[in-house]
C-alpha positions as CSV (number, residue, x, y, z in Angstrom):
1,X,0.5,20.7,8.3
2,X,3.6,19.4,6.6
3,X,1.8,16.1,5.8
4,X,-1.0,18.0,4.1
5,X,1.5,20.0,1.9
6,X,3.3,16.7,1.0
7,X,0.0,15.0,0.1
8,X,-1.1,18.1,-1.9
9,X,2.1,18.2,-3.8
10,X,1.9,14.5,-4.6
11,X,-1.6,14.9,-5.9
12,X,-0.6,17.8,-8.1
13,X,2.4,16.0,-9.4
14,X,0.3,12.9,-10.3
15,X,-2.3,15.1,-12.0
16,X,0.4,16.8,-14.0
17,X,2.0,13.5,-15.0
18,X,-1.3,12.0,-16.1
19,X,-2.2,15.1,-18.2
20,X,1.3,15.0,-19.8
21,X,0.9,11.3,-20.6
22,X,-2.5,11.8,-22.1
23,X,-1.2,14.6,-24.4
24,X,1.8,12.6,-25.4
25,X,-0.3,9.5,-26.2
26,X,-2.6,11.7,-28.3
27,X,0.2,13.4,-30.1
28,X,2.2,10.2,-30.6
29,X,-0.3,8.8,-33.1
30,X,-0.5,12.0,-35.0
31,X,3.2,12.6,-35.4
32,X,3.6,9.3,-37.4
33,X,1.3,10.4,-40.2
34,X,-0.3,13.7,-39.2
35,X,-2.2,14.2,-42.5
36,X,-3.5,10.7,-43.2
37,X,-7.1,11.8,-42.7
38,X,-10.1,12.1,-45.0
39,X,-10.9,15.6,-43.9
40,X,-8.5,18.5,-43.6
41,X,-9.2,22.0,-42.3
42,X,-7.2,24.4,-44.5
43,X,-6.5,27.9,-43.3
44,X,-5.2,30.1,-46.1
45,X,-4.6,33.7,-47.0
46,X,-5.8,35.2,-50.3
47,X,-3.8,38.1,-51.8
48,X,-6.0,39.8,-54.3
49,X,-4.7,42.1,-57.1
50,X,-4.7,44.9,-58.1
51,X,-5.8,45.8,-54.6
52,X,-3.4,45.2,-51.7
53,X,-5.9,43.6,-49.4
54,X,-5.2,40.2,-47.9
55,X,-7.8,38.2,-46.0
56,X,-7.8,34.9,-44.2
57,X,-10.3,32.2,-45.0
58,X,-10.7,28.5,-44.2
59,X,-12.3,25.5,-45.8
60,X,-12.9,21.9,-44.9
61,X,-11.8,19.6,-47.7
62,X,-12.9,16.0,-47.8
63,X,-11.1,13.3,-49.7
64,X,-12.2,9.8,-50.9
65,X,-9.6,7.9,-48.9
66,X,-7.1,8.5,-46.1
67,X,-3.5,9.1,-47.3
68,X,-0.6,11.2,-46.1
69,X,-0.1,14.7,-47.4
70,X,1.9,14.2,-50.5
71,X,2.9,16.7,-53.2
72,X,0.0,15.5,-55.4
73,X,-2.4,16.0,-52.5
74,X,-0.9,19.4,-51.7
75,X,-1.4,20.5,-55.3
76,X,-4.9,19.2,-55.3
77,X,-5.6,21.3,-52.2
78,X,-4.3,24.4,-54.0
79,X,-6.4,23.7,-57.1
80,X,-9.5,23.2,-55.0
81,X,-8.9,26.5,-53.1
82,X,-8.4,28.7,-56.2
83,X,-11.3,30.6,-57.6
84,X,-11.7,33.2,-60.3
85,X,-11.2,36.3,-58.1
86,X,-8.0,35.2,-56.3
87,X,-4.6,35.6,-57.8
88,X,-2.5,34.1,-55.1
89,X,-3.1,31.7,-52.2
90,X,-0.7,31.1,-49.3
91,X,-1.6,28.3,-47.0
92,X,-1.3,29.3,-43.3
93,X,-2.1,25.9,-41.7
94,X,-3.4,22.5,-42.5
95,X,-5.1,20.7,-39.7
96,X,-6.5,17.1,-39.8
97,X,-10.1,16.6,-38.7
98,X,-11.2,13.4,-37.0
99,X,-14.6,12.0,-37.8
């Protein structure tokens, strides 16, 4: 019985290590330049005046080339999100999309 428990714990430990390594490898490439993608999913909140209602929306924005998220690109995102009926936009999250 003890041999069975030992084998089971080794299998579980190996599975946990492999899963952790896979996640770390996946994240490692993204941490270097997390926003150097052509497509970004932007989750944002719109505060409309004079009403006090807020609502969350999202859009997928495509760009001509891959580049990191710079101040210029951030301002371009804000410009593309604004429309006539919104007074204020607050970005909640920016997520890169892989083709």
